[in-house]
N, C-alpha and C positions, 0 to 999 in steps of 0.2 A: 572157251570162246566168250562165255559171259563175263568171266574174270578179266579178260582182255578189254572187253567193252567198258566195264566198270573203271578200269585203270585209265583207260583213255579219256573218259568223262572226268575223272578226278583230276587228271593232268591239265585238262582244258579248262576246268573250273579254277584251279590254282592259278593258271596263267591269266585268266580273266581278272581274278582278284588283284593280282600283282599289277597288271596294266591299269586297273581302275585306281588303285592306291597311287601309282605314279602320275596318272592323269590328274588326279585331284590336287596333287602337289603343283602341278605345272598350270592348271586351269586359270588361276588369277593372272598369270603372265600373258595369256592370250586373250583376255577381255578387250583390251584396247587394241584398235586396229594398227597394223603394222605400218612403219614409215616406208613409204615407197621410194624406190631409187629414182634419181633424176632422168630426165629424158636422154636417150642416146642418140647421137647424130646418126643420120641415115647410113653413113659409111661404116658404122660400127655394127650393123645388122649382119650377122653371119648366117648363110643359108644352112638349114638343117638344125639350127639351135633355136628351136621355138620356145617361147616362154611357157612355163608350166603354172597353171592357176589351180590352187587347192581349195576344195570346198567341203567344209565340215558338215556333221549331221545335226539332228534335232537336239536342242538344248546344249549344244557343244560350241567350241570356238577353235581358232586356228592352233591352239596348242597341241591338238591331237596329232599334228603332223610334224612334230619336232624331229623325230628320227628319220622320217621319210624325206624331209627337207635336206638333212644332212647327207643322205644317201644320194639324193639328186645332185647335190653340189659336187660330191666326190666323183659323180659320173659324168661331170661336164656340163650339167645344166645349171648355168650361172645366173639365170634370171627366173626365180620362182617366187611366186606371190600367193598369199592366203587371203581370201575373202571372208570376212565375218559378216553374214547378213544379219540384219537387225533381230535382236531376241524378241521384239514385239511383232515380228512378221506373222501374220495369221493366214497368208495365202501363198502357196508354193509358186504361183505364177508371178507374184511380186518379187520373190526371191530370184526367180529366173530373169526377170527383167533387170534387177540390180546386177546380176552376173553378167548380163549382156552389156551393161554400161562399163563394168570393169574390164571386160575383154576388149572392148573398143578402146578404152583408155590405155590398156597395156600394149596393144598393137601400135597406137600412136606414139607412146613413150619409148618403145623398143625399136621401131622401124620394121617390125615383122608383120607379115600378112595373116598369119595363123598362130594359134596357140594350142597347147594340150591341156586337157583338164583332168584332174583326179578328184572324184567325189566319194565321200564315205557315207554310207547309209542314205539318209534324206538327201544329203548333198549330191549324191549320184542322180537322184530323181529330179531334183532342180536342174541340174545341168542337162540332163535328157530332154526336159521340157524346153529349155532354151534352145537346144539343138534342133528338136523336132518341130517345135511349134512357133519358134520366134526367129527362124532364119540363122540360128547359130552354126548350122553346118557349114556356112560359108567362112567362119573363122576358126572352128574347132576341128583340128586334124584327127586327134585321137581323144576319146573319152574313156577314161578307166574308171570303173565303179566297183566299190568294195562293199559288199553286203547291202545291196540296194533292193528295196521291196517293189520290183517291177510289176508283179501281179497283186501286190498288197499283202500286208501282214496282219494276222489276227491276234498278235501278242498284246497283252495288257488291255483288255477291253474297257477297264475303268478310265483309261486315258482318253477316251473319245470326247471328253469335254474340250479338248484343244483342237481348233480347226485343222492345224497341220496334220495332226494324227488322223482325223477323219479322212483327209485327203490321201492318206497311206493305207486305208482300208480296201480291201478287195471290192471292186465295182464302183469305186468313187468316180466322180465326174472327171477328175484329172487323170486317172488311170485309164478311163474309157477314151479320153483324147488322145493319150499317148498309144493306146492299142489301134488307133485309126490308121488309115493309109499314110505313108511317108515316102511317096515316090521320089526318087532321085536324091535322097539324103546322102551327103557327101562324107560325113563323119564315119570314122571307124570305131566300133564300140567293143570294149573289152570288160566283161563282168565277172568278177571274182565272187564265188559263193562258197560257203563252208557247210560241211555236213554237221557241224556241231554249233551252228549260229542259232542261239536261243532266242534272238530278236526276230528272226525271220521265221514266221510260222505260216506255211510249212517252209522248210529251209530251201526248197527248190524255187521259191518266189524270187530269189536273188538271181536266178538264171533269166536272161533276157532272150525272149523268142518273139521275133517279129519278121514277117516274110519280106519287108522292105529294107531292112537294116543289115549292114555288114556286121556280124556279131561273132565274137569269140568268147565263149563261156569257159571259165577256168575253175575247176573244183579244187577246193582246198580241204585237206582232212585234218582233224584234230585241233582246230582253231575256233575260238569263240568270236562273237561280234566285235568286241572291243579290241581285240588282238589284230584284227585285219590290217589296220593302218601301220602297225609297228613290228609285226613278225618278219624276221629276215626272209623267210620263204616268200611271203607276199611281196615284200619290198623288191626282192629280186625279179619277181614276176612283173611288177609294175615298171621296173626300168627297161625290162625286155620289151614289154608291150609298147612303151613310148618310142623305143628305138626301131620297132618293126616298120616295115614298108607302109606307105599310106593306103587308102582304099582303092580297090581296083574298079574296073568299069562295072562289073557285075555285082549283084547283091546276093549273099548266101549266108546261111547260118552254119556255124562250126563249133564243134566241141573240142577244146584243147585238152591234152592229157592232164591227168591230175597234177597239180602244182607241187604236191608233196604233202608229207604228214609229219606231225610233230610227236605223235604217239609212239 
C-alpha cells in the first residue's frame, strides 16, 4: 500500500514538472491581452451556445488555458475568451469588478444574455466573488472552478507579503464575505479538487460548501495543482459541466463521483 502511494506521488510530481516546463515555454505568449472578436449581429446569437470566459490564477496568464481552449473549440464552443487581470492587482475585489466589465462586454459583443466562466485557482475565487457579491449570477450560468481555495490555503506562509495571498488565507475578510448568506444565487457552481493538490492546504479547501449555493464538488485523484487545467480527465469533466442543465429552483450541495485517477 505504501509503495502504491509513493508511486502515485512520484507520477503526480513528474506530471507537475512537465506541465510547469511547458507552461514556462508558453507563458510569454499569454502576457499580451488577446485580440477580441468583432461584435456579432443579434441574429447570429445561437441559443445554448454561451460564450466561455477563462480566468487564470495568481501570477499567471491566459496561456494556462491553451489546451482547454482547443478542447472547448472542438466541443462546439466557438466563442471563448481569456481575461488577463492586471499583474498589479492587489485586491481580489478589483479583479472581480474587472471580470464583471469583461462579461458585460462579452454579452454585448455576442448578443448572448449569459456566459459560462472557468477559473483556475485564484481565478475561481475572483469569479465566485463576482457572482456572489457583485450581481454576477445574473450573467453567469455555470461557474467551473479548478483548485480554488474556497476556505483558504495555508501554503507558502512567507508569501503573505502580497495582498492577494493574504486574501486567500483562512479567515480573510474576502473569504468571510463569501461565506456569508447568498440567497437566490442563480449560478451553478462546479468545483474540481484534487487529493494531490500541493497548493491547496488542506486539499479539502478546494471543495465548495455553502448552504445557499447549488454546488457540485468533483474529486480528482492523482493530479497536482498545475495539471488541473490541462489534464484530459479534468478537461472532459469541464466540458461535461458546461453542457449540464442550468440551476434548478432549489439549492443543494452535491458530491459528484470521483472524476478519475491518473495513478
